[in-house]
N, C-alpha and C positions, 0 to 999 in steps of 0.2 A: 850216288856212291854210298855203299853200306857203312863205311867208316864215319861219315858225317852223321848218320842216324845214331851210331853208337856214342859219338861225342855229345850230340844233342841229349840223348837219354841220360848220359852220365852227368852232364851239367845240371839238368833239372832235378835229377835224383840228389845230387850234392846240395843244390839250393834248398830243397824241401827238408832234407836231413839236417842241414845247418839251422834252419828255422826251428825244427823240432828240438835240437840241442839247446838253443837259446831258451825256448819255452820251458823245457825240463829243468834247465839250470836255475831259472828264476823261480819256477814253481817249487823246486826243492827247498829254497830259502824260506818259503811260506808254509811248507808242509813237512814238519819233521817226521811225520809218520811215513810219508812217501820216501823220504831219504832213508829211513830205516828199512823199508821194503827193498829198495835198491841195494842197500848194504848187505842185507841178508841173502840176496841172490848170488853175489860173487865175492863177498867179504869186503868190498869197498864200493861206494856209490859211483866213483869215477869209472871203475871197471865196468859196472853194469851199464852206465850211460854209454860207454864206448862200444860195448858189445851190442847194445840196442841200436846204436847209430850205424854200425856195420850191417846189421841185419836189415834195418830200414832202408839203407842205401841200396843194397843188392836187390831187395824185394822191389823197390821202386824202379830200379834200373831195368829189371827184367819185365816189369809191367809196362813201363813207358816204351821199351823197345818193341814189345808185342803190339800195344795198342796205339803207338805213336804214328800210325799211318805209314805211308810209303817213305822212300828215302827223303832226306832233308837236303835243302840247298844251303849254300854258304851263308846267305843272309840269316836264315833260321838258326844256324849254328852260332854265328857271331852274336846274334841277339841273346841266345841262351847263355853264352859265355860272359857277355857283358852283364846280363842279369845276375848271374852267379857272382861276378866280381863285385857289383854294387851291393847285393844282399850280404855278401861276406863282410864288406866294410861296415855296413850299417849294423849287422849283427854284433860285430866286435865292439862297435861304439855303444850299442845298447847294453851289452853285458858290462862293459867298463863303466858306463853311466849308472847302471843299476847298483853295482858294488860300491862306487863312490858315494852314491846317495845312501846306500845301506850303512856304510861306514860313518858318514856324517850324521845320520839319524840316530845312531846308537849312543 
C-alpha cells in the first residue's frame, strides 16, 4: 500500500529532523557566532531554525520515499511511528535537562 510507505517516510523524516533540532538548539547555546548567523538569515534564530527544519523534513521525506524500497508493511510503519514517539519523548527530555543544567550551572 502506497500510503504506508508515505507514513513510513514521514515518520523517519520527522525523527531525523527532530534530532537535528535538538542538536542545533544545544549547539546554539555553545556557539554565539552560530546563533548570530541564524539570526542574520531571517531576523530571529527561532525562525531560521524552523525554516531549516521544514526544509530538512521535506528533503528527507522525498529522499526516503524515493530510496525507501518498495511498499512498507504495517509492522515497518508501526516500528517507524513508535521510534518517532520514543525519540520525541527523549528529545524533549534532553532539551529540558540541558536547559535545567544550563540554568543551574549559571
